[in-house]
LUMNUBA-286723 format. One record per residue (C-alpha): x, y, z; residue in three letters. Coordinates in nm, 3 decimals, padded with zeros to 5 digits. Example, Ala and Ser with C-alpha at 12.3 -4.5 7.8 and 13.67 -1.06 7.14 Angstrom:
2
ATOM       xx       yy       zz  residuo
ATOM   01.230  -00.450   00.780      ALA
ATOM   01.367  -00.106   00.714      SER
END
This chain:
216
ATOM       xx       yy       zz  residuo
ATOM   02.026   01.030   03.190      MET
ATOM   02.128   00.915   02.842      LYS
ATOM   02.302   01.165   02.619      LYS
ATOM   02.095   01.325   02.340      ILE
ATOM   02.259   01.492   02.042      ILE
ATOM   02.048   01.681   01.790      VAL
ATOM   02.172   01.810   01.454      PHE
ATOM   01.987   02.133   01.393      LEU
ATOM   02.020   02.433   01.164      GLY
ATOM   01.779   02.632   00.945      PRO
ATOM   01.467   02.424   01.017      SER
ATOM   01.428   02.557   01.372      LEU
ATOM   01.617   02.807   01.583      SER
ATOM   01.822   02.673   01.873      LYS
ATOM   01.634   02.907   02.107      GLU
ATOM   01.301   02.748   02.016      GLU
ATOM   01.452   02.400   02.036      ALA
ATOM   01.586   02.460   02.386      LEU
ATOM   01.239   02.555   02.507      ARG
ATOM   01.109   02.216   02.390      ILE
ATOM   01.408   01.995   02.473      LEU
ATOM   01.654   02.183   02.695      PRO
ATOM   01.873   01.883   02.784      ILE
ATOM   01.998   01.806   02.433      ALA
ATOM   02.342   01.880   02.292      ASP
ATOM   02.261   02.082   01.979      TYR
ATOM   02.509   02.062   01.695      ARG
ATOM   02.522   02.222   01.347      PRO
ATOM   02.375   02.052   01.038      PRO
ATOM   02.528   01.706   01.000      ALA
ATOM   02.781   01.617   00.735      GLY
ATOM   02.978   01.301   00.675      ARG
ATOM   03.145   01.184   00.995      GLY
ATOM   02.930   01.387   01.235      ASP
ATOM   02.703   01.098   01.336      VAL
ATOM   03.008   00.879   01.400      LEU
ATOM   03.153   01.160   01.614      LYS
ATOM   02.824   01.176   01.807      ALA
ATOM   02.852   00.802   01.879      ILE
ATOM   03.211   00.848   01.999      GLU
ATOM   03.090   01.131   02.225      ASP
ATOM   02.847   00.894   02.395      GLY
ATOM   02.516   00.975   02.227      ALA
ATOM   02.240   00.727   02.306      LYS
ATOM   01.972   00.924   02.120      VAL
ATOM   02.042   01.116   01.798      ILE
ATOM   01.794   01.359   01.649      GLY
ATOM   01.876   01.418   01.284      LEU
ATOM   01.695   01.723   01.156      ILE
ATOM   01.929   01.933   00.942      ASP
ATOM   02.230   01.833   00.736      GLY
ATOM   02.459   01.981   00.477      VAL
ATOM   02.381   01.905   00.112      PHE
ATOM   02.611   02.070  -00.138      TYR
ATOM   02.908   02.252   00.015      HIS
ATOM   03.019   01.944   00.212      ARG
ATOM   02.956   01.568   00.182      VAL
ATOM   02.624   01.484   00.344      THR
ATOM   02.565   01.239   00.629      VAL
ATOM   02.553   00.887   00.490      THR
ATOM   02.307   00.603   00.552      PRO
ATOM   02.602   00.385   00.653      ARG
ATOM   02.684   00.615   00.948      GLU
ATOM   02.326   00.601   01.068      ILE
ATOM   02.317   00.224   01.033      MET
ATOM   02.636   00.210   01.240      ASN
ATOM   02.463   00.409   01.514      ALA
ATOM   02.154   00.186   01.507      ILE
ATOM   02.372  -00.128   01.517      ASP
ATOM   02.533   00.008   01.834      ARG
ATOM   02.196   00.052   02.000      GLY
ATOM   02.161   00.426   01.948      VAL
ATOM   01.805   00.552   01.894      ILE
ATOM   01.804   00.765   01.577      VAL
ATOM   01.506   00.987   01.503      ILE
ATOM   01.476   01.195   01.187      GLY
ATOM   01.245   01.446   01.030      GLY
ATOM   01.199   01.788   00.868      ALA
ATOM   01.499   01.793   00.634      SER
ATOM   01.782   01.547   00.567      ILE
ATOM   01.646   01.361   00.870      GLY
ATOM   01.321   01.293   00.685      ALA
ATOM   01.504   01.177   00.375      LEU
ATOM   01.735   00.941   00.566      ARG
ATOM   01.446   00.808   00.778      ALA
ATOM   01.256   00.717   00.463      CYS
ATOM   01.560   00.519   00.347      GLU
ATOM   01.632   00.354   00.682      LEU
ATOM   01.307   00.313   00.874      ASP
ATOM   01.303  -00.057   00.788      ASN
ATOM   01.635  -00.084   00.973      TYR
ATOM   01.521   00.092   01.285      GLY
ATOM   01.548   00.466   01.222      MET
ATOM   01.236   00.649   01.340      ILE
ATOM   01.080   00.891   01.092      GLY
ATOM   00.862   01.177   01.212      ILE
ATOM   00.644   01.438   01.043      GLY
ATOM   00.464   01.525   00.723      LYS
ATOM   00.780   01.561   00.513      ILE
ATOM   00.896   01.213   00.613      TYR
ATOM   00.553   01.080   00.514      ASN
ATOM   00.571   01.260   00.180      TRP
ATOM   00.902   01.090   00.105      TYR
ATOM   00.764   00.757   00.222      LYS
ATOM   00.451   00.787   00.008      GLU
ATOM   00.649   00.894  -00.300      GLY
ATOM   00.491   01.239  -00.317      LYS
ATOM   00.846   01.378  -00.318      ILE
ATOM   01.180   01.212  -00.383      ASN
ATOM   01.448   01.474  -00.450      ALA
ATOM   01.702   01.614  -00.203      ASP
ATOM   01.631   01.968  -00.316      ASP
ATOM   01.276   01.946  -00.181      GLU
ATOM   01.419   02.021   00.164      VAL
ATOM   01.736   02.209   00.070      ALA
ATOM   01.769   02.578   00.154      VAL
ATOM   02.041   02.840   00.154      ALA
ATOM   02.117   02.970   00.500      TYR
ATOM   02.341   03.212   00.687      HIS
ATOM   02.664   03.029   00.778      PRO
ATOM   02.674   03.162   01.134      SER
ATOM   02.312   03.198   01.243      THR
ATOM   02.167   02.919   01.023      TYR
ATOM   01.880   03.153   00.939      GLN
ATOM   01.727   03.031   00.610      PRO
ATOM   01.759   03.275   00.320      ILE
ATOM   01.559   03.075   00.068      SER
ATOM   01.229   02.885   00.084      GLU
ATOM   01.221   02.506   00.093      ALA
ATOM   01.009   02.344  -00.176      LEU
ATOM   00.834   02.134   00.090      VAL
ATOM   00.723   02.456   00.259      ASN
ATOM   00.587   02.582  -00.071      ILE
ATOM   00.398   02.255  -00.121      ARG
ATOM   00.252   02.276   00.230      ALA
ATOM   00.149   02.637   00.181      THR
ATOM  -00.021   02.563  -00.151      LEU
ATOM  -00.201   02.262   00.000      ASP
ATOM  -00.321   02.485   00.284      HIS
ATOM  -00.447   02.755   00.049      LEU
ATOM  -00.620   02.497  -00.169      LEU
ATOM  -00.794   02.350   00.136      SER
ATOM  -00.931   02.696   00.216      LYS
ATOM  -01.026   02.765  -00.148      SER
ATOM  -00.799   03.071  -00.155      LYS
ATOM  -00.630   02.958  -00.476      ILE
ATOM  -00.741   02.729  -00.757      SER
ATOM  -00.580   02.398  -00.847      GLU
ATOM  -00.454   02.549  -01.170      GLU
ATOM  -00.293   02.840  -00.985      GLU
ATOM  -00.129   02.597  -00.742      ALA
ATOM   00.009   02.393  -01.033      LYS
ATOM   00.155   02.702  -01.197      VAL
ATOM   00.324   02.820  -00.877      ILE
ATOM   00.463   02.476  -00.792      LEU
ATOM   00.595   02.421  -01.143      ARG
ATOM   00.775   02.754  -01.143      ILE
ATOM   00.907   02.694  -00.790      ALA
ATOM   01.064   02.369  -00.910      LYS
ATOM   01.234   02.556  -01.195      GLU
ATOM   01.408   02.795  -00.955      VAL
ATOM   01.735   02.665  -00.802      PRO
ATOM   01.692   02.586  -00.432      PHE
ATOM   01.930   02.862  -00.320      TYR
ATOM   01.726   03.126  -00.507      LEU
ATOM   01.376   03.006  -00.416      ARG
ATOM   01.157   03.263  -00.248      ASN
ATOM   00.797   03.362  -00.292      TYR
ATOM   00.874   03.701  -00.440      ASN
ATOM   01.083   03.552  -00.721      ARG
ATOM   00.837   03.267  -00.783      ILE
ATOM   00.530   03.490  -00.800      ILE
ATOM   00.712   03.741  -01.021      GLN
ATOM   00.784   03.460  -01.267      ARG
ATOM   00.420   03.350  -01.248      SER
ATOM   00.275   03.684  -01.361      ILE
ATOM   00.258   03.589  -01.728      SER
ATOM   00.028   03.299  -01.641      GLU
ATOM  -00.158   03.431  -01.336      LEU
ATOM  -00.193   03.793  -01.445      GLY
ATOM  -00.041   04.078  -01.247      ILE
ATOM  -00.351   04.150  -01.036      LYS
ATOM  -00.403   03.789  -00.933      ARG
ATOM  -00.031   03.735  -00.876      ALA
ATOM  -00.028   04.029  -00.632      LYS
ATOM  -00.335   03.892  -00.453      GLU
ATOM  -00.180   03.549  -00.412      ILE
ATOM   00.148   03.696  -00.289      PHE
ATOM  -00.037   03.888  -00.017      GLU
ATOM  -00.230   03.575   00.084      ILE
ATOM   00.093   03.375   00.108      ILE
ATOM   00.256   03.640   00.327      LYS
ATOM  -00.031   03.600   00.573      LEU
ATOM  -00.076   03.222   00.557      GLU
ATOM   00.266   03.075   00.473      ARG
ATOM   00.326   02.729   00.622      ILE
ATOM   00.672   02.645   00.753      ASP
ATOM   00.647   02.267   00.737      GLN
ATOM   01.013   02.211   00.812      LYS
ATOM   00.978   02.403   01.138      ARG
ATOM   00.664   02.214   01.235      GLU
ATOM   00.826   01.877   01.166      ASP
ATOM   01.143   01.973   01.353      ALA
ATOM   00.929   02.051   01.658      ILE
ATOM   00.765   01.710   01.625      GLU
ATOM   01.106   01.540   01.620      VAL
ATOM   01.202   01.712   01.946      LEU
ATOM   00.870   01.621   02.104      LYS
ATOM   00.919   01.259   02.003      LYS
ATOM   01.263   01.253   02.162      ILE
ATOM   01.113   01.399   02.477      LYS
ATOM   00.847   01.126   02.484      GLU
ATOM   01.096   00.842   02.467      ILE
ATOM   01.163   00.698   02.807      GLU
ATOM   01.538   00.732   02.813      VAL
ATOM   01.582   00.951   03.117      PHE
END
């Protein structure tokens, strides 16, 4: 059996991950040097889901290229993994999920689309990723539960809020002047019922892809 190391944090709980891929070595969000350490520890498959962004230097494309050059299979999605896969898929990194496709298609391009604040010990997210907000708005639009204009207002205001402060309560509160208080309350209730966690969904897809690969 070839060793699998997965860098995971706020996108998906370790408990959920273990139910999908129990044989992996799960490590905290990757920063600079962590992929190289994984190679030194014998990883033959690396799943890059979560990484640090601001409080420590992030994992670099050069590290990932080093892994690929050594024959390591590197699969990314959901968060920093999606961003790095978009940059490096032409060199052999495998990108998975809707967020990766959004980066690839140019729908999004900024790091803060996937950035969240999270608890330092549990990795529980304490802010809402902009990609999750986009996915939720797309879902509500597809079901005609909000209008295009309402979606534009909410997304614009979400972008104005720093990533570590983004949450639906704050965003909708700031939208009241344009949506009206009654409609803002209605939309907030709809979101609470139908929120999409795209980062979680893509993280699950990364683990499923690793499981599919015939490396055992």
